[in-house]
C-alpha positions in Angstrom: 42.1 -12.0 -2.8 40.1 -9.7 -0.6 36.3 -9.2 -1.2 36.6 -5.4 -2.0 39.1 -6.1 -4.7 37.0 -8.9 -6.2 33.9 -6.6 -6.2 36.0 -3.8 -7.8 37.1 -6.2 -10.6 33.6 -7.5 -11.1 32.3 -4.0 -11.5 35.2 -3.0 -13.7 34.6 -6.0 -16.0 30.9 -5.2 -16.3 31.4 -1.6 -17.1 34.2 -2.3 -19.6 32.1 -4.9 -21.4 29.2 -2.6 -21.4 31.1 0.3 -23.0 32.5 -2.1 -25.6 29.0 -2.7 -26.7 28.3 -6.1 -25.0 24.6 -6.4 -24.1 23.9 -5.7 -20.5 23.0 -9.3 -19.4 26.2 -10.7 -20.9 28.3 -7.9 -19.5 26.8 -8.7 -16.1 27.5 -12.4 -16.5 31.1 -11.6 -17.6 31.7 -9.8 -14.3 29.9 -12.6 -12.4 32.1 -15.3 -13.8 35.3 -13.3 -13.0 34.1 -12.8 -9.5 33.1 -16.5 -9.1 36.5 -17.7 -10.2 38.3 -15.3 -7.8 35.9 -15.9 -4.9 36.1 -19.7 -5.4 32.3 -20.0 -6.0 31.3 -22.9 -8.2 30.0 -22.1 -11.6 27.0 -24.5 -11.1 26.0 -22.3 -8.2 26.1 -19.2 -10.4 24.0 -20.9 -13.1 21.5 -21.9 -10.4 21.2 -18.3 -9.2 20.5 -17.2 -12.8 17.6 -19.6 -13.0 16.4 -18.7 -9.5 16.2 -15.1 -10.7 13.6 -15.9 -13.3 11.8 -18.5 -11.3 9.3 -16.1 -9.8 5.6 -16.3 -10.5 5.1 -12.5 -10.2 7.3 -11.9 -13.2 4.7 -13.6 -15.4 2.8 -10.3 -15.4 5.6 -8.7 -17.5 5.0 -10.5 -20.8 1.3 -9.8 -20.7 1.8 -6.1 -20.1 4.3 -6.1 -22.9 1.8 -7.9 -25.1 -0.9 -5.2 -24.3 1.5 -2.5 -25.3 2.5 -4.3 -28.5 -1.1 -5.0 -29.5 -2.1 -1.4 -28.9 0.7 0.1 -31.0 0.8 -2.4 -33.8 -3.0 -2.4 -34.3 -2.7 1.4 -34.6 -5.3 1.9 -31.9 -3.1 4.4 -30.1 -4.1 7.1 -32.7 -7.4 7.4 -30.9 -5.6 8.1 -27.6 -3.5 10.7 -29.5 -6.7 12.3 -30.8 -8.2 12.5 -27.4 -5.1 14.1 -26.0 -5.1 16.6 -28.8 -8.8 17.5 -28.0 -8.0 18.0 -24.4 -4.8 20.0 -24.4 -3.9 20.8 -28.1 -5.0 24.4 -27.7 -2.7 25.0 -24.7 0.5 27.0 -25.1 3.1 24.4 -26.1 0.7 22.6 -28.4 2.0 19.1 -29.3 4.5 19.1 -26.4 1.5 19.2 -24.1 -0.1 16.4 -26.1 3.0 14.3 -25.7 2.7 14.4 -21.9 -1.0 13.7 -21.8 -0.7 10.9 -24.3 2.0 9.3 -22.2 -0.1 9.6 -19.1 -2.9 7.6 -20.9 -0.6 5.1 -22.7 1.6 4.4 -19.7 -1.5 3.0 -17.9 -1.7 0.4 -20.7 1.8 -0.7 -21.5 3.9 -0.3 -18.3 7.0 0.0 -20.4 9.1 3.1 -20.9 10.7 1.8 -24.1 7.3 1.1 -25.6 6.2 4.6 -24.7 9.2 6.1 -26.5 8.7 4.0 -29.6 5.0 4.8 -29.8 5.3 8.5 -29.1 8.2 9.0 -31.5 6.3 7.3 -34.2 2.9 9.0 -33.5 4.0 12.5 -32.5 7.6 13.0 -33.5 6.9 13.6 -37.2 4.0 16.0 -36.6 6.1 18.0 -34.1 8.9 18.3 -36.6 6.4 19.6 -39.2 5.2 22.3 -36.8 8.7 23.6 -36.3 9.7 22.0 -33.0 13.5 21.5 -32.8 14.7 17.9 -32.8 16.6 18.0 -29.5 13.5 19.3 -27.7 11.3 16.7 -29.3 13.6 13.9 -28.1 13.9 15.4 -24.6 10.2 15.8 -24.0 9.3 12.4 -25.4 12.0 10.7 -23.3 11.0 12.6 -20.1 7.3 11.9 -20.6 7.9 8.2 -21.2 9.4 7.8 -17.7 5.8 8.1 -16.3 5.4 4.4 -17.4 7.9 3.4 -14.8 5.7 4.7 -12.0 2.0 4.4 -12.8 0.4 0.9 -13.1 1.0 -1.5 -14.8 4.7 -0.5 -14.3 7.0 -3.3 -15.2 9.7 -1.8 -12.9 7.2 -1.9 -10.0 6.5 -5.6 -10.8 10.2 -6.5 -10.7 10.7 -4.4 -7.5 7.7 -6.1 -5.8 8.6 -9.6 -6.9 12.3 -9.2 -5.9 11.8 -7.4 -2.6 8.6 -9.1 -1.5 6.8 -5.8 -1.5 3.1 -5.5 -2.4 2.9 -4.9 -6.2 -0.6 -3.5 -5.8 0.7 -1.0 -3.2 3.5 0.1 -5.5 1.0 0.5 -8.3 -1.3 2.8 -6.3 1.5 4.7 -4.6 3.1 5.4 -8.0 0.2 7.6 -9.0 1.4 10.6 -7.0 4.9 10.8 -8.5 3.6 9.8 -11.9 1.1 12.7 -12.0 3.6 15.1 -10.5 6.0 14.4 -13.3 3.2 14.6 -15.9 1.9 18.0 -14.6 5.4 19.2 -14.0 6.3 18.6 -17.7 3.1 20.3 -18.8 4.0 23.3 -16.6 7.5 23.4 -18.0 6.3 23.2 -21.6 3.8 26.0 -20.9 6.2 28.5 -19.4 9.6 27.5 -20.9 9.0 25.4 -23.9 8.4 26.3 -27.6 5.1 28.1 -28.2 4.1 25.7 -30.9 1.1 25.9 -33.2 -1.8 27.5 -31.3 -5.0 25.5 -32.1 -8.5 26.6 -31.3 -10.0 25.1 -28.1 -11.9 21.9 -28.9 -15.6 22.1 -28.2 -17.3 19.9 -25.7 -18.8 18.0 -28.6 -15.4 17.3 -30.1 -14.0 16.2 -26.8 -17.0 13.9 -26.3 -16.5 12.5 -29.8 -12.8 11.8 -29.2 -13.6 10.2 -25.8 -16.2 8.0 -27.5 -13.6 6.9 -30.1 -11.1 6.1 -27.4 -13.6 4.5 -25.0 -12.6 0.9 -25.8 -8.8 1.4 -25.3 -9.5 3.5 -22.2 -11.2 0.5 -20.6 -7.7 -1.2 -20.3 -6.6 0.9 -17.3 -10.1 0.3 -15.8 -9.6 -3.4 -16.2 -6.1 -3.4 -14.8 -6.7 -1.1 -11.8 -10.2 -2.2 -11.1 -9.3 -5.9 -11.1 -6.2 -5.5 -9.0 -7.7 -3.0 -6.5 -10.9 -5.0 -5.9 -8.9 -8.2 -5.5 -10.5 -9.9 -8.4 -7.2 -10.3 -10.3 -3.6 -10.6 -9.4 -1.3 -8.3 -11.5 -0.6 -11.3 -13.8 -4.3 -12.2 -14.2 -5.1 -8.5 -14.9 -2.5 -8.5 -17.7 -4.2 -11.6 -19.2 -7.6 -10.1 -19.0 -6.4 -6.8 -20.6 -4.8 -8.7 -23.5 -8.0 -10.7 -24.0 -10.0 -7.5 -24.0 -7.8 -6.1 -26.9 -7.9 -9.4 -28.9 -11.6 -10.2 -28.4 -13.1 -6.7 -28.3 -10.8 -3.8 -29.4 -9.1 -5.3 -32.5 -12.3 -6.8 -34.0 -14.2 -3.6 -33.4 -11.6 -1.0 -34.5 -9.1 -2.8 -36.8 -10.4 -6.3 -37.7 -7.8 -6.8 -40.4 -5.1 -6.8 -37.8 -6.3 -10.2 -36.5 -4.0 -11.8 -39.1 -1.0 -10.1 -37.5 -1.7 -11.5 -34.0 0.8 -14.4 -34.3 3.5 -11.8 -35.1 2.5 -9.7 -32.1 2.7 -12.6 -29.8 6.2 -13.6 -31.1 7.4 -10.0 -30.8 6.1 -9.6 -27.3 7.9 -12.9 -26.3 11.1 -11.7 -27.9 10.9 -8.4 -26.1 10.2 -10.2 -22.8 13.4 -12.3 -23.3 15.5 -9.2 -22.9 14.5 -8.2 -19.3 14.2 -11.9 -18.4 17.8 -12.8 -19.2 18.8 -9.5 -17.5 16.9 -10.4 -14.4 18.7 -13.8 -14.3 22.2 -12.2 -14.7 21.5 -9.5 -12.2 20.3 -12.0 -9.6 23.6 -13.9 -10.0 25.5 -10.6 -9.7 23.5 -9.6 -6.6 24.2 -13.1 -5.1 27.9 -12.5 -5.4 27.5 -9.0 -4.0 25.8 -10.4 -0.9 28.3 -13.4 -0.7 31.2 -11.0 -0.6 29.4 -8.8 2.0 29.3 -5.8 -0.4 25.7 -5.0 0.5 26.5 -5.1 4.2 29.5 -2.8 3.8 27.5 -0.3 1.8 24.6 -0.4 4.3 26.9 0.1 7.3 28.5 3.0 5.5 25.1 4.7 4.9 23.9 3.9 8.4 27.1 5.3 9.8 26.3 8.6 8.0 22.6 8.8 8.4 22.0 6.8 11.6 18.3 5.8 11.7 17.0 9.0 10.1 14.7 7.8 7.4 14.9 11.0 5.3 18.7 11.0 5.3 18.8 7.3 4.5 16.5 7.8 1.5 18.5 10.8 0.3 21.7 8.7 0.3 19.9 5.9 -1.4 18.6 8.3 -4.1 22.2 9.5 -4.6 23.5 6.0 -4.9 20.7 4.9 -7.3 21.2 8.1 -9.3 24.8 7.2 -9.9 24.2 3.5 -10.5 21.2 4.2 -12.7 23.4 6.3 -14.9 25.2 3.2 -16.0 22.7 0.3 -15.4 19.1 -0.2 -16.4 16.4 -0.1 -13.6 15.7 -3.9 -13.6 19.2 -5.1 -12.9 19.8 -2.3 -10.5 16.8 -3.3 -8.4 17.8 -6.9 -8.3 21.5 -6.3 -7.5 20.8 -3.9 -4.7 17.7 -5.3 -3.2 19.5 -6.9 -0.2 20.9 -3.4 0.6 17.5 -1.8 0.1 15.8 -4.3 2.5 18.5 -3.7 5.1 18.2 0.1 5.0 14.4 -0.1 4.9 14.4 -2.0 8.2 17.2 0.2 9.7 15.2 3.4 9.0 11.8 1.9 9.8 10.7 3.0 6.4 7.5 1.7 4.8 8.7 -0.7 2.0 6.2 0.7 -0.5 7.4 4.2 0.3 11.0 3.2 -0.3 10.1 1.4 -3.4 8.3 4.4 -5.0 11.1 6.8 -4.2 13.7 4.4 -5.7 11.6 3.6 -8.8 11.2 7.4 -9.4 15.0 7.8 -9.0 15.6 5.0 -11.5 13.1 6.5 -13.9 15.1 9.8 -13.7 18.2 7.8 -14.5 16.7 6.8 -17.9 17.3 10.4 -19.1 20.6 11.1 -17.5 24.1 10.6 -19.0 26.1 8.6 -19.9 23.6 5.8 -20.5 20.1 7.4 -20.4 18.4 4.5 -22.2 15.1 6.2 -23.1 16.8 9.5 -24.0 19.2 7.6 -26.3 16.2 5.8 -27.9 14.3 9.0 -28.4 17.3 10.8 -29.9 17.7 7.9 -32.4 14.0 7.8 -33.3 13.9 11.6 -33.8 17.3 11.6 -35.6 19.4 13.9 -33.4 22.6 13.4 -31.6 22.4 12.2 -28.0 24.4 15.2 -26.8 21.9 17.6 -28.3 19.0 15.8 -26.7 20.8 15.8 -23.4 21.3 19.6 -23.4 17.6 20.0 -24.1 16.7 17.7 -21.3 18.8 19.4 -18.6 16.2 22.0 -17.5 13.6 19.2 -17.3 15.6 17.6 -14.5 14.1 20.1 -12.1 10.8 18.4 -12.4 12.3 15.1 -11.3 14.3 16.6 -8.5 11.1 18.2 -7.1 9.1 15.0 -7.5 11.7 12.8 -5.7 12.2 15.3 -2.9 8.4 15.5 -2.4 8.1 11.8 -2.3 10.8 11.5 0.4 9.5 14.2 2.7 5.8 13.6 2.3 5.2 9.9 2.6 1.7 10.4 3.9 0.7 11.9 0.5 2.5 9.2 -1.5 0.8 6.4 0.6 -2.6 8.0 0.9 -4.2 6.1 -2.0 -3.0 2.6 -1.1 -3.7 3.3 2.6 -7.3 4.1 1.9 -8.0 1.7 -1.0 -5.9 -1.4 0.0 -4.6 -0.8 3.5 -2.9 -4.2 3.8 -0.6 -3.4 0.9 1.2 -0.8 3.1 1.0 -2.7 6.4 -2.2 -1.2 7.7 -5.0 -3.1 9.2 -8.5 -2.3 10.7 -8.4 -1.5 14.4 -10.2 -4.3 16.3 -12.4 -1.7 18.0 -13.6 -0.5 14.5 -12.1 3.0 14.7 -9.3 3.8 12.2 -6.3 1.7 11.1 -3.3 0.3 12.8 -0.2 0.7 10.6 3.1 -1.1 11.2 
């Protein structure tokens, strides 16, 4: 049987299983086993590839980032971040919808997980928004859209997986993610100001109230400082930064702000481990799927097709990759998508002489957009369930917000010098730049 037919059957099996409600990793493995039998690949080789997928030291950062998010939400410390967000932008037109975005920009730099953001924001701000008269579909749409910021800004779990799988600097991806993350955040605030519900107009908080809210949130706000400061100064690897941040919460924040929660720490650890098992098994299954895709020359065929259209034009290559990842991201979560298509991404990055960090940020932003698009739209689906509205209603409310993501992705493609400005000046080696031997400027590859 020819390779294209086997790949088509693998993909059909995966999609069929997925729409029947089979969890993503098992749906992927179902397609892999069908492909392995038809391609005469031994099953022990497939199992080995599953274990190879999770046997990556860089992935150890993920459980600690998940633990940080879980500790912050379960200890009810995030309410202090919500109060600070309210003091900063609660008076702006749009009220709580503005607070949602600012809150996400703060919390995303602590959890790194879009699903954690959705759960926390729905619980902390969904109810108050309903009480103030915001419509359910809009609440779900703005919460889901704001939660995608976590996929871009550090400590993004998506960036960790991308860097670990594609041998790309994770620190570089973290720093380069600031530009698209802030663009989405400010874009959502602009949309809410001009086109969203007016909301309840609060009086502007005084400087004293802002100072008080900042003081109350000071200990939680140290977490982004620990994560970024440690990584950027070279004191910590991303994994070590996650460990230090978790220790900061356990040793300092919880005893100071919610000492009774110490008794719940074993539950938090168990829950974080359970949550980590979900992406971990998905990573293993996706690695096996990607292996078969490469074995059957699927990645080569797709890369040749894209190069045949775009040539070596980096902008056109990235636009076609964005189109591909938008379509694929509508059906598959970001983590398996990255792992399955990484051989293709590496080939096209080389063909177009594109900086790997630049390509990574563009594709991560595209996959973040896929989290709120049909038919899958994981975070939009979660937000609609938390808020209690139909997915179709939340989807209609989210459609105008897509413009923010289109503009952000297009900007990242055509202005790489802006996207890479922070990593280039803070950690030049992360984007392939090194000090000129004569001491003047940088040499970038």
